[in-house]
C-alpha positions as CSV (number, residue, x, y, z in Angstrom):
1,X,183.5,-22.1,41.5
2,X,181.8,-19.8,39.1
3,X,182.6,-20.5,35.5
4,X,184.1,-17.8,33.3
5,X,180.6,-17.5,31.6
6,X,179.2,-16.1,34.9
7,X,182.0,-14.1,36.7
8,X,181.2,-12.0,39.7
9,X,181.5,-8.3,38.9
10,X,183.2,-6.9,42.0
11,X,182.2,-3.4,41.1
12,X,178.5,-4.4,41.7
13,X,179.1,-5.7,45.2
14,X,179.8,-3.8,48.5
15,X,182.6,-4.4,50.9
16,X,180.7,-7.2,52.5
17,X,180.3,-9.0,49.2
18,X,176.6,-8.2,48.9
19,X,175.2,-7.5,45.4
20,X,174.3,-3.8,45.0
21,X,173.2,-3.4,41.3
22,X,174.9,0.0,41.4
23,X,178.4,0.1,39.9
24,X,181.2,1.6,42.0
25,X,184.9,1.2,41.1
26,X,188.0,1.3,43.3
27,X,191.7,0.6,43.4
28,X,191.2,-2.2,45.9
29,X,188.7,-5.0,45.7
30,X,187.8,-7.3,48.6
31,X,187.4,-11.0,47.9
32,X,186.0,-13.5,50.4
33,X,185.8,-16.8,48.6
34,X,186.9,-18.8,45.6
35,X,185.4,-18.0,42.2
36,X,185.7,-16.3,38.9
37,X,185.7,-12.5,39.2
38,X,185.9,-9.5,37.0
39,X,186.6,-5.8,37.5
40,X,185.8,-3.0,35.0
41,X,188.8,-1.3,33.3
42,X,188.2,2.1,34.9
43,X,190.6,4.5,36.6
44,X,190.4,3.9,40.3
45,X,187.3,5.5,41.9
46,X,186.1,7.1,38.7
47,X,182.6,5.5,38.7
48,X,180.3,6.1,41.6
49,X,176.7,4.9,41.8
50,X,176.6,4.2,38.1
51,X,177.8,7.7,37.2
52,X,181.1,9.2,36.1
53,X,182.7,10.5,39.3
54,X,184.2,13.6,37.9
55,X,185.3,14.8,41.3
56,X,187.6,11.8,41.6
57,X,189.9,13.2,38.8
58,X,188.9,16.9,38.4
59,X,187.4,19.6,40.6
60,X,186.3,22.9,39.2
61,X,188.2,25.9,40.5
62,X,191.2,23.8,41.6
63,X,194.2,23.3,39.3
64,X,194.2,19.5,39.6
65,X,196.2,17.6,37.1
66,X,195.7,14.0,37.8
67,X,197.4,12.0,35.1
68,X,196.8,8.8,33.3
69,X,199.6,6.3,32.6
70,X,200.7,8.2,29.5
71,X,201.1,11.5,31.5
72,X,198.0,13.1,30.0
73,X,196.1,15.3,32.6
74,X,192.5,14.5,33.2
75,X,189.9,17.3,32.8
76,X,186.1,17.5,33.3
77,X,185.5,15.9,29.9
78,X,187.9,13.0,30.3
79,X,186.7,9.4,30.0
80,X,187.0,7.2,33.1
81,X,187.6,4.2,30.8
82,X,191.1,3.1,30.3
83,X,190.5,1.9,26.7
84,X,189.7,5.5,25.6
85,X,193.0,6.8,26.9
86,X,194.9,4.0,25.2
87,X,193.1,4.6,22.0
88,X,194.0,8.3,22.1
89,X,197.7,7.2,22.0
90,X,197.1,4.7,19.2
91,X,197.3,1.7,21.6
92,X,195.0,-1.0,22.8
93,X,194.6,-2.9,26.0
94,X,196.5,-6.1,25.3
95,X,197.3,-8.2,28.4
96,X,196.8,-8.7,32.1
97,X,199.4,-9.8,34.7
98,X,199.7,-10.8,38.3
99,X,202.5,-8.6,39.6
100,X,202.7,-10.2,43.1
101,X,200.9,-12.4,45.5
102,X,201.9,-12.7,49.2
103,X,199.9,-15.8,50.1
104,X,198.8,-19.3,49.1
105,X,195.7,-18.5,47.2
106,X,196.0,-19.1,43.5
107,X,195.1,-16.1,41.2
108,X,195.1,-17.6,37.7
109,X,193.6,-17.4,34.2
110,X,193.9,-13.7,34.0
111,X,192.3,-12.4,30.8
112,X,191.4,-9.0,29.5
113,X,189.2,-7.3,26.8
114,X,188.4,-3.6,26.3
115,X,186.0,-3.5,29.3
116,X,186.9,-6.1,31.9
117,X,189.8,-7.9,33.6
118,X,188.7,-11.4,34.5
119,X,190.5,-14.0,36.7
120,X,190.0,-17.1,38.9
121,X,190.7,-17.4,42.6
122,X,191.5,-21.0,43.6
123,X,192.2,-22.6,47.0
124,X,191.2,-19.4,48.9
125,X,193.3,-18.2,51.8
126,X,193.9,-14.7,53.1
127,X,196.5,-12.8,51.1
128,X,197.1,-9.6,49.2
129,X,197.9,-9.4,45.5
130,X,198.5,-6.8,42.8
131,X,197.2,-7.2,39.2
132,X,197.7,-4.9,36.2
133,X,196.7,-4.4,32.6
134,X,199.1,-3.4,29.9
135,X,198.9,-2.0,26.4
136,X,200.4,-3.6,23.2
137,X,203.8,-2.0,24.0
138,X,203.8,-3.5,27.5
139,X,203.2,-0.2,29.3
140,X,201.2,-0.7,32.5
141,X,197.9,1.2,32.1
142,X,196.6,0.7,35.6
143,X,196.9,-1.7,38.6
144,X,194.6,-3.0,41.3
145,X,195.0,-4.4,44.8
146,X,193.1,-7.6,45.6
147,X,192.6,-8.1,49.3
148,X,191.6,-11.7,50.0
149,X,190.4,-11.8,53.6
150,X,188.0,-13.5,56.0
151,X,188.2,-10.6,58.5
152,X,185.0,-9.1,59.8
153,X,185.2,-5.5,58.6
154,X,182.3,-4.1,60.6
155,X,183.5,-0.6,61.4
156,X,184.4,0.6,64.9
157,X,182.9,4.0,65.9
158,X,185.2,6.5,67.4
159,X,184.1,10.0,68.4
160,X,186.7,12.7,68.1
161,X,187.2,15.7,70.4
162,X,184.8,17.8,68.3
163,X,182.0,15.2,68.8
164,X,182.2,13.8,65.3
165,X,181.7,10.1,64.8
166,X,184.0,8.2,62.5
167,X,183.3,4.7,61.4
168,X,186.8,3.2,61.2
169,X,187.8,-0.1,59.6
170,X,188.8,-2.5,62.5
171,X,192.1,-3.3,60.9
172,X,194.6,-1.7,58.5
173,X,194.0,-2.0,54.7
174,X,195.2,-5.4,53.6
175,X,195.5,-6.7,57.2
176,X,195.4,-10.5,57.5
177,X,197.0,-10.8,61.0
178,X,200.5,-11.7,61.9
179,X,202.7,-14.4,60.3
180,X,203.9,-17.2,62.5
181,X,207.3,-15.4,63.0
182,X,205.6,-12.2,64.1
183,X,205.6,-10.1,61.0
184,X,202.7,-8.0,59.8
185,X,200.7,-9.0,56.7
186,X,199.4,-5.6,55.7
187,X,201.1,-3.7,52.9
188,X,202.6,-0.2,53.0
189,X,201.8,2.9,51.0
190,X,203.6,6.1,50.0
191,X,201.5,9.1,50.6
192,X,199.3,9.9,47.7
193,X,199.9,6.7,45.7
194,X,197.2,4.2,44.9
195,X,199.3,1.0,45.0
196,X,200.3,-1.1,48.0
197,X,203.9,-2.4,48.5
198,X,204.2,-6.0,49.7
199,X,205.0,-6.6,53.4
200,X,208.0,-8.5,54.7
201,X,210.2,-8.4,51.7
202,X,213.4,-6.6,51.0
203,X,213.7,-4.8,47.6
204,X,215.5,-6.8,45.0
205,X,216.2,-6.4,41.3
206,X,213.7,-9.2,40.3
207,X,211.5,-9.4,43.3
208,X,208.0,-8.3,44.3
209,X,209.3,-4.9,45.4
210,X,211.9,-2.7,43.7
211,X,213.6,0.4,45.0
212,X,214.7,3.4,43.0
213,X,216.3,6.7,44.1
214,X,215.6,9.5,41.7
215,X,217.6,12.7,41.7
216,X,215.7,14.5,38.9
217,X,212.1,15.2,38.1
218,X,209.8,12.3,38.9
219,X,206.3,12.7,37.4
220,X,203.3,10.9,38.9
221,X,202.4,9.0,35.7
222,X,205.8,7.1,36.0
223,X,204.5,5.6,39.2
224,X,201.4,4.3,37.5
225,X,203.7,2.6,34.9
226,X,205.8,1.1,37.7
227,X,203.6,0.1,40.6
228,X,206.2,-2.3,42.1
229,X,208.8,0.5,42.5
230,X,209.2,2.2,45.8
231,X,210.5,5.6,44.9
232,X,212.6,8.1,46.7
233,X,213.0,11.4,44.9
234,X,216.0,12.7,46.7
235,X,215.6,16.3,45.8
236,X,212.2,16.5,47.4
237,X,212.0,13.8,50.1
238,X,209.0,12.6,48.3
239,X,208.3,9.9,45.7
240,X,207.4,12.6,43.1
241,X,208.5,16.1,42.1
242,X,204.8,17.1,42.0
243,X,204.1,19.1,45.2
244,X,200.3,18.9,45.0
245,X,198.1,18.7,48.1
246,X,195.2,16.8,46.6
247,X,196.5,13.3,45.7
248,X,194.1,11.6,48.1
249,X,191.5,14.4,48.4
250,X,190.5,16.2,45.2
251,X,189.2,19.3,47.0
252,X,192.3,19.8,49.1
253,X,193.6,23.0,47.6
254,X,195.3,24.4,50.7
255,X,196.6,23.4,54.0
256,X,193.3,24.0,55.8
257,X,193.0,20.3,56.6
258,X,189.9,19.8,58.8
259,X,187.5,18.7,56.0
260,X,185.8,15.6,54.8
261,X,187.9,13.7,52.2
262,X,186.7,13.6,48.6
263,X,188.1,10.4,47.1
264,X,190.4,10.7,44.1
265,X,191.2,8.2,41.5
266,X,194.3,7.5,43.6
267,X,192.6,6.7,46.9
268,X,193.7,3.2,47.7
269,X,190.7,2.1,49.8
270,X,188.0,-0.4,48.8
271,X,184.5,0.5,47.6
272,X,182.7,2.5,50.3
273,X,185.8,3.4,52.3
274,X,188.3,6.3,52.0
275,X,191.5,7.7,53.5
276,X,190.8,9.3,56.9
277,X,190.7,13.0,57.3
278,X,193.0,15.1,59.4
279,X,191.0,15.1,62.7
280,X,189.8,11.5,62.7
281,X,192.1,10.2,65.5
282,X,192.2,13.2,67.8
283,X,190.4,11.2,70.5
284,X,193.6,9.1,70.8
285,X,195.3,11.9,72.5
286,X,192.9,12.2,75.3
287,X,194.6,9.8,77.8
288,X,192.5,6.7,77.2
289,X,195.1,4.8,75.3
290,X,197.2,1.9,76.5
291,X,199.7,-0.6,75.0
292,X,198.8,-4.3,75.2
293,X,201.2,-6.8,76.6
294,X,202.5,-8.1,73.3
295,X,203.6,-4.6,72.3
296,X,202.0,-4.7,68.9
297,X,198.7,-3.0,69.5
298,X,197.3,0.1,71.1
299,X,193.8,-0.1,72.4
300,X,191.6,3.0,72.6
301,X,188.3,2.7,74.4
302,X,185.4,4.9,73.4
303,X,182.3,3.7,75.1
304,X,181.8,0.1,74.2
305,X,184.2,0.2,71.2
306,X,187.8,-0.6,70.9
307,X,190.2,0.5,68.2
308,X,193.3,-1.6,67.6
309,X,196.3,-0.3,65.8
310,X,199.0,-2.9,65.0
311,X,202.6,-1.9,65.4
312,X,203.4,-2.8,61.8
313,X,206.4,-0.5,61.3
314,X,207.2,1.2,58.0
315,X,209.2,1.1,54.8
316,X,212.2,3.4,55.0
317,X,212.6,5.9,52.2
318,X,216.4,5.5,52.0
319,X,216.4,1.8,51.2
320,X,212.8,0.5,50.9
321,X,213.4,-1.9,53.7
322,X,211.0,-2.5,56.7
323,X,211.8,-1.2,60.2
324,X,210.0,-0.6,63.5
325,X,207.8,-3.8,63.5
326,X,206.6,-4.3,67.0
327,X,207.6,-0.9,68.2
328,X,205.5,1.6,66.2
329,X,202.3,1.9,64.2
330,X,201.8,4.5,61.5
331,X,198.6,5.2,59.4
332,X,198.5,7.9,56.7
333,X,195.9,10.6,56.8
334,X,194.5,12.3,53.6
335,X,195.8,15.7,54.5
336,X,199.2,17.0,53.3
337,X,201.9,18.3,55.5
338,X,203.5,21.1,53.4
339,X,204.5,20.5,49.8
340,X,206.5,17.3,50.3
341,X,204.9,15.7,53.4
342,X,201.7,14.0,54.6
343,X,200.0,13.9,57.9
344,X,199.7,10.6,59.8
345,X,198.7,8.8,63.0
346,X,202.0,7.9,64.8
347,X,201.9,5.8,67.9
348,X,204.2,3.5,69.8
349,X,205.6,2.4,73.1
350,X,206.5,5.9,74.2
351,X,204.3,8.3,72.4
352,X,201.1,9.0,70.5
353,X,200.7,11.7,67.9
354,X,197.3,11.6,66.1
355,X,198.3,14.5,63.7
356,X,201.9,13.9,63.1
357,X,203.7,14.7,59.8
358,X,206.3,12.9,57.7
359,X,207.8,12.8,54.2
360,X,205.7,11.3,51.4
361,X,208.5,8.9,50.4
362,X,208.0,6.8,53.6
363,X,205.8,3.6,53.4
364,X,203.2,3.6,56.1
365,X,199.9,1.6,56.7
366,X,196.5,2.9,55.7
367,X,193.4,2.7,58.0
368,X,190.2,3.4,56.0
369,X,187.0,5.0,57.3
370,X,183.5,4.6,55.8
371,X,183.0,7.3,53.2
372,X,179.5,8.5,53.8
C-alpha cells in the first residue's frame, strides 16, 4: 500500500488507472487496487486538461445558473475550487466523511485540507461508495462517487442509424455484477443529479438512502447538501423546482436534442466519459435485439460487438424503493424531455424504446460513453 506521503492523485490518471500528467476532475473516480488516494477539491468536472473548464459551469449566451452548495450561481469568473466558495461565505473546509459503502472494501483514514481529500482503500473488493467534504458548520460542500471495480471497461462500439459510432461503456456506471441473490450492484441516479443512490436498500431514517417528498420549492443546491436524499418534488414530478434543460449538458438550451453532450459539473461519469446523447441507442430499435435466457440482459449485435444492458430496474419516485429488477433496464440520456422530464433508453421483456421519456424524479441507471 502507498503511504500517506505518496498518495495516488486520481485526477492525474485515466479511467484505466494510467498516469496522464494532465489533471482532469470528475464526480466519479475509478479505483482498481488497494492504496492511498487523493482527489482535488474541485467542483465535479470543472478542471479539464489542466485548465479551468468554464463550459462545465457556465456557457456564454445561455442563462445557466449552476449552483454551489450555498446556492450561489456560477459565472464565467467563478473559481472551480471549493475552498474559494467556502471562504466567500466565511467558512473553511473542515472535515471529510464516508457517507455509504455497499461492499467489503475498507475506505478509511479520510482526511482533508484546503486542496485535497485523502483516504486509504484496504482489502480491495468491488463496491461503490460515496464520500463528502463539509465546512466548519457541517454543511456538505460536495460529494464524490468512488467506484471500486475490476471490470474491463474497454468500450463497445455501436453505430447508430445515422452512421455515427459511439464508444459505449460495456456496463452501467457503478456495475459490479449481480449479488448472490440476483440483485443488481449498480446505483441509480435522478436525472440531472451528480450523486448515485445505493442499490438494493430501502429508504430509512438513518440508513444509506433517505426519501423526502417536497411540496414547495426545491432548489438544486439543497441536493448538493443532501446527497443521500432521494427527492420527489410533488408539484413538479421532479427532484427540483428548477426546470432547466442543461443539468447534464451545459449547451442544452432548447429541446433540439441531437447534439454532442458538453459535460457539466453535475455529469456523474468518470474522467473521459459522459452521459450519452439523445440518439446514441437508435440502433437498438432496428430489429437486432434479443433477450437472453436469464431475462436480465438484452444483447444487441453490431458487427462483432455486443452491448449488454442489465435489467436492473429503477427507484420509484413515490417511495424511493426499487422495482422492476429482472424485468426492465433503464439508462438516462443527457437530453431533457420537457421541463420536468428526461429522455432515456427503456427496454425489457416486451418492448424497446431507445428515446423514451420519464419524470426526473425516477432513479435509473447511467451508461456512459467516451467523451471525445
